[in-house]
C-alpha positions in Angstrom: 0.0 0.0 0.0 2.8 2.4 0.9 4.5 1.7 -2.4 1.3 2.5 -4.4 0.9 5.8 -2.5 4.6 6.7 -3.0 4.3 5.9 -6.7 1.2 8.0 -7.1 2.8 11.0 -5.3 5.9 10.6 -7.5 3.8 10.7 -10.7 1.8 13.7 -9.5 5.0 15.6 -8.7 6.5 14.7 -12.1 3.3 15.9 -13.8 3.3 19.1 -11.8 7.0 19.8 -12.6 6.3 19.1 -16.3 3.4 21.5 -16.3 5.4 24.1 -14.5 8.1 23.8 -17.1 5.6 24.6 -19.8 4.2 27.6 -17.8 6.4 30.7 -17.5 5.5 33.6 -15.2 6.6 37.2 -15.4 5.8 40.0 -13.0 6.2 43.8 -13.3 5.6 46.0 -10.3 4.9 49.8 -10.1 7.7 52.2 -8.9 6.1 52.2 -5.4 5.9 48.4 -5.5 2.2 48.5 -4.6 0.6 47.7 -8.0 1.7 44.7 -10.0 0.8 42.6 -13.0 1.7 38.9 -13.3 1.7 37.4 -16.8 1.6 33.6 -17.4 2.6 32.1 -20.7 2.2 28.5 -21.6 -0.3 25.7 -22.4 -3.3 27.9 -21.6 -2.0 30.8 -23.8 -1.5 34.2 -22.1 -3.2 35.1 -18.9 -2.6 37.9 -16.5 -3.6 39.1 -13.0 -3.4 42.5 -11.3 -2.8 43.1 -7.6 -2.4 46.0 -5.2 -0.5 44.9 -2.2 -1.9 41.6 -1.1 -5.3 42.3 -2.8 -6.0 40.5 -6.1 -8.0 42.9 -8.2 -8.0 41.0 -11.5 -8.3 37.2 -11.5 -6.5 35.2 -14.3 -7.7 36.8 -17.5 -6.9 35.6 -21.1 -5.7 37.9 -23.8 -5.0 37.1 -27.5 -5.3 38.4 -31.0 -6.2 36.3 -34.1 -5.0 37.3 -37.5 -6.4 36.4 -40.9 -3.6 33.9 -41.8 -4.0 31.8 -38.7 -1.4 33.5 -36.7 -2.5 34.0 -33.1 -0.9 36.4 -30.7 -1.2 34.4 -27.5 -1.5 30.9 -29.0 -1.5 28.1 -26.5 2.1 26.8 -26.1 3.7 29.9 -27.6 7.1 30.6 -26.2 8.7 33.8 -25.0 12.0 34.3 -26.8 13.3 37.2 -24.8 12.2 39.4 -21.9 13.2 43.1 -21.5 12.7 45.1 -18.3 12.4 48.8 -18.7 11.6 51.9 -16.7 10.5 55.4 -17.5 10.7 58.6 -15.3 9.9 61.9 -16.8 7.9 65.1 -16.2 6.0 66.0 -19.4 4.6 69.3 -20.4 0.9 69.1 -21.2 -1.1 71.1 -23.8 -4.7 72.1 -23.0 -5.0 69.8 -20.1 -6.1 69.7 -16.4 -2.5 70.3 -15.3 0.5 72.0 -16.9 2.9 69.0 -16.2 2.4 65.3 -15.9 4.7 63.0 -13.9 5.2 59.8 -16.0 6.9 57.1 -13.9 6.5 53.5 -14.7 8.1 50.0 -14.9 7.4 47.7 -17.8 8.3 44.4 -19.3 8.4 43.5 -23.0 7.8 39.9 -23.8 9.2 39.1 -27.2 7.5 36.3 -29.2 8.2 35.2 -32.8 5.4 37.2 -34.4 4.7 39.9 -31.8 5.7 41.6 -28.6 3.5 42.0 -25.5 4.1 45.1 -23.3 2.9 45.3 -19.7 3.4 48.6 -17.9 2.9 49.2 -14.2 2.2 52.7 -12.7 1.6 53.5 -9.1 -2.1 53.9 -10.1 -2.7 51.1 -12.5 -1.6 48.7 -15.2 -1.8 48.7 -19.0 -0.9 46.3 -21.7 -0.7 46.3 -25.5 0.2 44.0 -28.4 2.9 45.1 -30.8 2.6 43.3 -34.1 5.7 42.4 -36.2 3.8 41.2 -39.2 4.8 42.7 -42.6 2.4 43.3 -45.5 -1.4 43.4 -45.4 -3.4 41.4 -43.0 -6.6 41.6 -41.0 -7.3 41.2 -37.3 -10.2 38.7 -37.1 -10.7 38.9 -33.4 -9.2 40.2 -30.1 -9.7 38.4 -26.8 -9.6 40.9 -23.9 -10.9 39.3 -20.7 -11.4 41.0 -17.4 -12.1 38.5 -14.6 -12.7 39.5 -11.0 -12.6 37.8 -7.6 -16.1 37.3 -6.2 -19.0 39.2 -7.7 -18.1 42.9 -7.5 -20.4 45.8 -8.2 -19.9 48.0 -11.2 -21.2 51.2 -12.8 -22.4 50.0 -16.1 -23.4 52.3 -19.0 -25.4 50.2 -21.4 -25.6 51.2 -25.0 -29.1 52.8 -25.2 -29.9 51.2 -28.6 -31.7 47.9 -28.3 -31.0 45.2 -31.0 -31.1 41.4 -30.8 -27.7 41.3 -32.5 -25.1 42.8 -30.1 -23.1 44.1 -33.0 -26.0 46.2 -34.2 -26.1 47.9 -30.8 -22.7 49.4 -31.5 -24.2 52.0 -33.8 -24.8 54.6 -31.0 -23.5 57.9 -29.6 -22.5 56.5 -26.2 -24.9 58.7 -24.2 -26.4 56.7 -21.3 -27.0 56.8 -17.6 -25.3 54.3 -15.3 -26.7 51.2 -13.6 -25.0 50.3 -10.3 -25.2 46.5 -10.3 -23.3 43.3 -9.4 -21.6 42.0 -12.5 -23.7 38.8 -12.2 -26.7 41.0 -12.8 -25.4 42.3 -16.2 -28.1 42.1 -18.8 -26.8 39.5 -21.3 -28.7 41.1 -24.1 -26.9 44.4 -23.8 -23.4 45.8 -24.6 -21.8 48.5 -22.4 -19.2 51.0 -23.4 -15.9 52.1 -21.8 -14.9 53.4 -19.3 -16.2 50.7 -16.9 -15.9 51.3 -13.1 -15.6 48.1 -11.0 -15.6 48.2 -7.2 -13.2 45.6 -5.8 -14.4 43.7 -2.7 -11.2 45.1 -1.0 -12.3 48.7 -1.6 -10.3 49.7 -4.6 -11.9 51.3 -7.6 -10.9 50.0 -11.0 -11.6 51.9 -14.3 -11.1 49.8 -17.4 -10.7 51.7 -20.7 -8.1 52.2 -23.4 -5.6 54.7 -24.8 -3.8 55.4 -28.0 -6.7 54.2 -30.0 -5.6 54.7 -33.6 -6.9 53.0 -36.7 -8.6 50.2 -34.7 -12.1 49.6 -33.3 -13.0 50.9 -29.9 -13.3 48.8 -26.7 -16.8 47.9 -25.5 -17.9 45.2 -23.1 -20.3 42.3 -22.8 -20.9 40.0 -19.8 -19.0 36.8 -19.4 -18.7 34.3 -16.6 -16.6 35.8 -13.8 -16.4 39.3 -15.4 -16.6 41.0 -18.7 -15.0 40.5 -22.2 -14.0 43.2 -24.7 -16.3 43.6 -27.6 -15.2 45.2 -30.9 -17.2 46.3 -33.9 -16.5 44.4 -37.2 -15.2 46.7 -39.9 -18.0 48.0 -42.3 -17.9 46.4 -45.7 -20.6 48.5 -47.3 -22.3 51.7 -46.1 -24.4 54.5 -47.6 -25.1 58.1 -46.6 -28.4 58.3 -44.6 -29.7 58.7 -41.1 -30.1 62.1 -39.6 -30.5 64.6 -42.4 -28.3 62.5 -44.7 -25.3 63.1 -42.5 -24.6 59.6 -41.1 -23.0 56.5 -42.4 -25.6 53.6 -42.5 -23.9 50.2 -42.5 -25.3 47.8 -45.0 -22.8 45.0 -44.5 -19.9 44.2 -42.2 -16.7 42.3 -42.8 -15.9 39.1 -40.8 -12.9 40.9 -39.3 -12.5 43.8 -36.9 -9.5 45.6 -38.5 -7.5 45.8 -41.7 -3.8 46.4 -41.1 -0.6 46.8 -43.1 2.8 46.1 -41.6 4.2 46.2 -38.1 2.1 48.4 -35.7 1.3 49.2 -32.1 -2.2 48.2 -31.0 -4.2 50.2 -28.4 -3.3 50.1 -24.7 -5.8 48.3 -22.5 -5.8 50.1 -19.1 -6.8 49.0 -15.7 -6.7 52.1 -13.6 -6.5 51.4 -9.8 -7.6 53.9 -7.2 -7.6 53.3 -3.4 -10.4 55.8 -3.1 -12.9 57.1 -5.7 -11.6 60.7 -5.4 -8.1 59.5 -6.6 -9.7 58.9 -10.1 -10.3 62.7 -10.6 -6.5 63.4 -11.0 -5.6 60.3 -12.9 -3.5 60.8 -16.1 -3.1 57.2 -17.4 -5.0 57.7 -20.7 -3.1 60.9 -21.4 0.3 59.4 -20.5 -0.2 56.3 -22.8 -1.2 58.3 -25.8 1.2 59.2 -28.6 3.1 62.5 -28.2 2.0 65.4 -30.4 4.3 66.5 -33.2 4.4 70.1 -34.3 3.5 73.6 -32.9 0.0 73.9 -31.4 0.5 77.3 -29.8 -2.2 78.6 -32.2 -4.9 76.5 -30.4 -6.9 78.9 -28.2 -9.2 77.2 -25.7 -12.1 79.0 -24.2 -15.9 79.4 -23.9 -18.4 79.3 -26.7 -21.9 80.7 -26.8 -24.2 78.0 -28.1 -27.4 78.5 -30.1 -29.0 75.0 -30.4 -29.8 74.1 -26.7 -31.7 77.4 -26.2 -33.4 77.0 -29.7 -32.2 80.5 -30.8 -34.7 81.9 -28.3 -33.5 85.5 -27.7 -35.9 88.2 -26.8 -36.2 92.0 -26.3 -35.0 92.6 -29.9 -36.7 94.1 -33.0 -35.9 91.2 -35.4 -37.2 87.7 -35.7 -34.9 85.3 -33.9 -33.7 82.3 -35.8 -31.0 81.1 -38.2 -30.1 84.4 -39.7 -27.5 87.2 -39.7 -29.2 89.4 -37.1 -29.5 86.6 -34.6 -25.9 85.6 -34.9 -24.7 89.2 -34.7 -26.7 89.3 -31.4 -24.8 86.2 -30.2 -21.5 87.8 -31.3 -22.3 91.0 -29.5 -23.1 89.0 -26.3 -19.9 87.1 -26.5 -17.8 90.3 -27.0 -19.5 92.0 -24.1 -19.1 89.0 -21.8 -15.5 88.1 -22.7 -16.5 84.8 -24.3 -14.1 83.7 -27.0 -16.3 81.9 -29.5 -19.8 81.6 -31.0 -21.0 78.4 -32.6 -23.3 78.1 -35.6 -24.9 74.7 -34.9 -27.1 72.6 -37.2 -29.1 74.7 -39.7 -26.5 77.0 -41.3 -25.8 74.5 -44.2 -28.5 73.4 -46.6 -30.4 70.5 -45.1 -30.1 67.0 -46.5 -27.6 67.9 -49.1 -24.5 66.5 -47.4 -22.5 69.5 -48.7 -20.9 72.0 -46.4 -20.3 74.4 -49.3 -24.0 75.0 -49.5 -25.1 77.7 -47.1 -28.7 78.7 -46.4 -29.6 82.0 -48.0 -30.4 83.6 -44.6 -26.8 83.3 -43.6 -23.8 85.3 -44.9 -20.9 83.5 -43.4 -18.2 85.9 -44.6 -20.1 88.9 -43.3 -20.5 87.1 -39.9 -16.8 86.1 -39.8 -15.8 89.7 -40.5 -18.2 91.0 -37.9 -17.0 88.5 -35.3 -13.4 89.4 -36.0 -14.1 93.1 -35.5 -15.5 92.2 -32.1 -12.6 89.9 -31.1 -14.8 86.7 -31.3 -14.2 83.5 -33.2 -16.8 81.4 -35.1 -17.1 77.7 -35.0 -19.2 75.7 -37.4 -21.3 72.5 -36.7 -20.8 69.8 -39.3 -22.4 66.4 -39.9 -20.0 63.5 -40.2 -20.6 62.5 -43.8 -20.8 66.1 -45.0 -17.4 66.8 -43.4 -15.9 63.5 -44.7 -17.0 64.1 -48.2 -14.4 66.8 -48.9 -12.5 67.2 -45.6 -9.5 69.1 -47.0 -11.5 71.3 -49.3 -14.0 72.2 -46.5 -11.2 73.0 -44.0 -9.2 75.1 -46.4 -12.2 77.1 -47.6 -13.6 77.9 -44.1 -10.2 78.5 -42.6 -9.5 81.1 -45.3 -12.9 82.7 -44.4 -11.9 83.0 -40.8 -13.6 80.1 -39.1 -11.8 78.8 -36.1 -13.0 75.2 -35.8 -15.6 72.6 -36.4 -18.0 70.7 -34.1 -18.3 67.4 -36.0 -21.4 65.3 -35.2 -23.3 62.1 -35.9 -20.4 59.6 -36.2 -22.3 57.4 -33.7 -19.8 54.5 -34.1 -16.4 53.3 -33.0 -15.5 50.8 -35.7 -12.2 51.1 -37.4 -13.5 53.3 -40.2 -14.8 55.9 -37.9 -11.8 55.8 -35.5 -9.6 56.5 -38.5 -11.9 59.3 -39.5 -11.3 61.0 -36.1 -7.5 60.9 -36.7 -7.8 62.2 -40.2 -10.2 64.9 -39.2 -7.8 66.0 -36.4 -4.9 66.0 -38.8 -6.6 68.0 -41.5 -8.0 70.5 -39.1 -4.6 71.0 -37.7 -3.2 71.6 -41.2 -5.5 74.6 -41.5 -5.2 75.8 -37.8 -8.7 74.6 -37.0 -10.0 73.1 -33.7 -12.2 70.0 -33.6 -14.9 69.1 -31.2 -16.3 65.6 -31.7 -20.0 65.1 -31.0 -22.1 62.0 -31.6 -18.8 60.5 -30.4 -17.2 57.7 -28.5 -15.2 58.4 -25.4 -11.8 60.0 -25.6 -8.8 57.7 -25.8 -5.8 59.9 -26.0 -6.4 61.6 -29.4 -6.5 65.0 -27.6 -2.9 64.6 -26.6 -1.7 63.4 -30.0 -3.7 66.3 -31.7 -4.1 69.1 -29.1 -6.4 70.9 -31.6 -9.0 68.3 -30.6 -10.5 70.3 -27.8 -13.5 68.2 -26.7 -15.6 65.1 -27.1 -19.2 64.4 -26.3 -19.8 60.6 -25.6 -21.6 61.6 -22.5 -25.2 61.9 -21.3 -25.1 65.7 -21.0 -27.3 68.6 -20.4 -28.8 68.5 -23.9 -30.8 65.5 -22.7 -32.8 67.9 -20.5 -34.6 69.2 -23.6 -36.5 65.9 -24.1 -35.6 63.5 -21.3 -36.8 62.8 -17.8 -33.5 61.1 -16.9 -32.2 61.7 -13.4 -29.3 64.0 -14.2 -28.3 65.1 -10.7 -26.8 61.8 -9.5 -25.4 61.3 -12.9 -23.5 64.6 -12.6 -21.7 63.2 -9.5 -21.0 59.9 -11.3 -19.4 60.9 -14.6 -16.3 62.7 -13.0 -15.2 59.3 -11.6 -15.8 57.3 -14.8 -16.3 59.0 -18.1 -14.1 62.0 -17.3 -11.2 59.6 -16.4 -10.9 59.0 -20.2 -10.7 62.7 -21.0 -12.6 65.9 -21.6 -16.4 65.9 -22.1 -18.7 68.3 -23.8 -21.5 68.2 -21.2 -22.7 71.7 -22.2 -23.6 73.2 -18.9 -24.6 76.8 -18.0 -28.4 76.7 -17.7 -30.1 79.8 -16.2 -33.5 78.1 -15.9 -33.0 75.8 -12.9 -35.5 73.3 -11.4 -35.9 71.3 -8.2 -36.6 67.6 -8.5 -40.3 68.2 -8.4 -40.5 71.1 -10.7 -38.4 69.9 -13.6 -40.0 68.9 -16.9 -38.5 68.6 -20.4 -39.1 71.7 -22.6 -37.4 71.6 -26.0 -37.7 75.3 -26.8 -36.9 76.8 -23.3 -35.1 74.0 -21.5 -34.1 73.9 -17.9 -31.6 72.1 -15.8 -32.1 69.8 -12.8 -30.6 71.2 -9.6 -29.6 74.6 -8.4 -28.1 77.6 -10.1 -24.8 77.2 -8.2 -24.7 73.6 -9.5 -24.4 75.0 -13.0 -21.6 77.4 -11.9 -19.7 74.7 -10.1 -19.8 72.3 -13.2 -17.4 74.6 -15.0 -14.7 73.6 -12.4 -15.8 70.0 -12.0 -16.1 69.0 -15.7 -13.0 69.1 -17.9 -13.5 70.8 -21.3 -10.9 73.0 -23.1 -13.7 74.2 -25.2 -16.7 74.8 -22.9 -20.2 75.7 -23.9 -22.5 78.3 -22.5 -25.7 76.5 -23.3 -28.4 79.1 -22.5 -29.8 82.0 -24.4 -27.7 85.2 -24.4 -30.9 87.1 -23.4 -31.0 84.9 -20.2 -27.4 85.5 -19.5 -27.7 89.3 -20.0 -30.4 89.2 -17.3 -28.1 87.3 -15.0 -24.9 89.4 -15.2 -23.4 88.2 -11.9 -23.5 84.5 -12.8 -22.5 85.2 -16.4 -19.4 87.2 -15.4 -18.3 84.3 -13.1 -18.8 81.7 -15.8 -17.1 83.7 -18.5 -13.9 84.1 -16.4 -13.5 80.5 -15.4 -10.5 79.0 -17.3 -11.0 75.9 -19.4 -7.5 74.5 -19.0 -5.5 74.4 -15.8 -2.0 74.5 -14.3 -2.9 72.2 -11.4 -5.8 70.0 -10.3 -6.4 69.0 -6.7 -9.2 66.5 -6.0 -10.7 67.4 -2.6 -13.5 65.0 -1.8 -15.9 62.6 -3.4 -17.9 59.4 -3.5 -19.3 58.0 -6.8 -23.0 59.1 -7.3 -23.0 61.1 -4.1 -20.8 64.2 -4.1 -17.6 65.6 -5.5 -15.3 68.6 -4.8 -12.3 69.7 -6.9 -9.9 72.6 -6.8 -8.1 73.9 -9.9 -5.4 76.5 -10.4 -4.7 78.8 -13.4 -1.7 81.1 -12.7 -2.1 82.3 -9.1 -5.9 82.1 -9.1 -7.7 79.0 -7.8 -11.3 77.9 -8.4 -13.2 75.3 -6.4 -16.4 73.5 -7.4 -18.6 71.2 -5.4 -21.7 69.2 -6.3 -24.0 66.9 -4.3 -26.8 64.5 -5.3 -30.4 65.0 -4.4 -29.4 64.9 -0.7 -28.8 68.2 1.1 -25.2 67.9 2.3 -22.7 69.6 4.5 -19.1 69.3 3.2 -15.7 70.5 4.5 -13.4 72.4 2.2 -9.8 72.2 3.3 -7.7 75.1 1.9 -4.4 73.4 2.5 -3.8 73.2 -1.2 -3.1 77.0 -1.1 0.4 78.5 -0.8 1.1 80.4 2.4 -0.6 83.9 2.5 -4.1 85.4 2.7 -6.7 85.0 0.0 -10.0 86.5 -0.9 -12.7 84.0 -1.8 -15.6 85.0 -4.1 -18.2 82.4 -3.1 -21.5 81.5 -4.9 -23.6 79.3 -2.6 -27.1 77.9 -2.7 -29.6 80.3 -1.3 -31.7 79.4 1.8 -34.6 78.7 -0.5 -32.8 76.9 -3.2 -34.6 73.7 -2.3 -37.8 75.4 -3.4 -36.6 77.8 -6.0 -33.5 76.3 -7.6 -32.3 79.6 -9.0 -31.9 81.0 -5.5 -28.2 81.7 -4.6 -26.1 84.0 -2.4 -22.8 85.7 -3.4 -20.4 86.6 -0.6 -16.8 87.2 0.1 -14.6 85.5 2.8 -10.9 85.5 3.5 -8.9 82.3 4.2 -5.3 81.0 4.5 -4.0 77.5 3.8 -4.6 76.7 7.5 -8.3 77.1 7.2 -11.2 74.7 6.8 -14.8 75.7 6.3 -18.1 73.8 6.2 -20.3 74.5 3.2 -24.0 73.6 2.9 -25.4 72.3 -0.4 -29.1 72.2 -1.1 -30.6 69.1 -2.7 -29.2 69.0 -6.2 -27.0 71.8 -5.1 -23.5 73.2 -5.8 -20.9 75.5 -4.4 -18.5 77.6 -6.6 -15.6 79.8 -5.5 -12.9 81.9 -7.1 -9.8 82.4 -4.8 -7.3 85.2 -5.4 -4.3 86.4 -3.4 -5.3 89.2 -1.0 -4.0 92.6 -2.0 -1.0 93.5 0.2 
């Protein structure tokens, strides 16, 4: 009996040793040694895990990429030929960002295989990986496997694609504008796709944000549910499409290829990022998407960020004038005069200036004289931006940009892409490049989330891809908790064109959708504070100039808030509950705070200030803001960096402050 047991143990040990010989494990740890990724290569292909300290955050998750000729990056039994360990430590200047400089410290390993390299990089605040293809000539990527498996059954903030379709691929035609469901991953609706970023709450308390960076000429990352977590989901490349959809401005897909991307030669594929934050508030200052993006090339000093007076949300509803408001020269001169008077840098001509359903941006409606308006705006020190539908802009991108740049137009707001397949992702890059050629800014609407393009092309000054204030024209969605959710999820990916600034403000019980004279949910101070909370180098003033002119105190505050920053200091926050952020431009600080529908007392700690005395210009919710949301109080206080104050926020409320050094 003893001999049989001994023989059995010997055989098991031999089998274990043989298996171990076929499995190779590689680990990379962050500079502070707290965050690490472990990669296993062998008979099961490539799997990786992520840890913070002793806490496993990502359970073994498979990754691979299948090419058209049968080559598989991550094939079971594939062998690592060489391993290189590398480190990076730099302070990088940022253009049009939430801080002037970004610290970029990391450790990484490069696993070299026959046909590809696999790079894993560890930061103090997360892990990222990417495939680097060595293949020469033309080929296709048929599929990518990107698993994210989690210990237990964690909760996540899931933003399902709003479009319903039995075929999950058909859901991918969408503008990525949805609210969030806070659910256990096991409760994920198997009939729905969700888009990145995805926030997962680890059982040990950490917050994980999964998204991507350096997305160039490749489909975007989406998610569907899988046993133990989620899997990446990518749109197949369109094979046939036609012009159609909204006013003949969209690409309607008629047929798709059996692959997701068409490639030619060696290339870097997008980074998959697992951002790790001990506390939710740490996500506000995260720079991983920016750091992993390709560096810009060239001079972008001509890009001028700022505010823009917007016509569409307020339905051109100006009043107290002696002309009929609408899409005409008199109305836009009024917008230009308002911008000039208020110190607002731009005015946008949204949908309606180009002839409808002609898919031709050279055809201008007869009520508009663009050259006259450009000249008038220039005389007032104001720039004009034009709205453009995707297919109309794509039809003759170079010709359109050249023509309108010569006229004096400063940029385009490009809309209705509503996809993130390879064709549209490539369109973003080309649009950014051509706009830069003619010193034009680009603001992408009907857009997927940012993924680093705004670093590579700093003339890309904003992205929509967010359930923003425009929804209040027609939707009964609960915007107030959403406002204190998106800073921790969507905004981690980059700037967002939320389009705040409403002067009609409503309590929870008084709100209703009104298309022609829309209102916001929550208080007036909430709208002011959102200019500091939300990141947007080109930031809209959504309401009517007539309304702003009747509210000079609030308008003056909004107009003077910077849109890019030298420093960002997250102060406090919990997802879907509250958030407070301080931002600095030069020697002036701004602070914004928001709450959900609960009235809340918050502490503001001024230790972020340098020594000295400061005057604080405060806008706080009025004593009756819970009944009349427009009620607010302006007051002045003085503080030092030793001070802490308690602030009171009404239900759906906000708090906004401008902090300047006290005169000596």
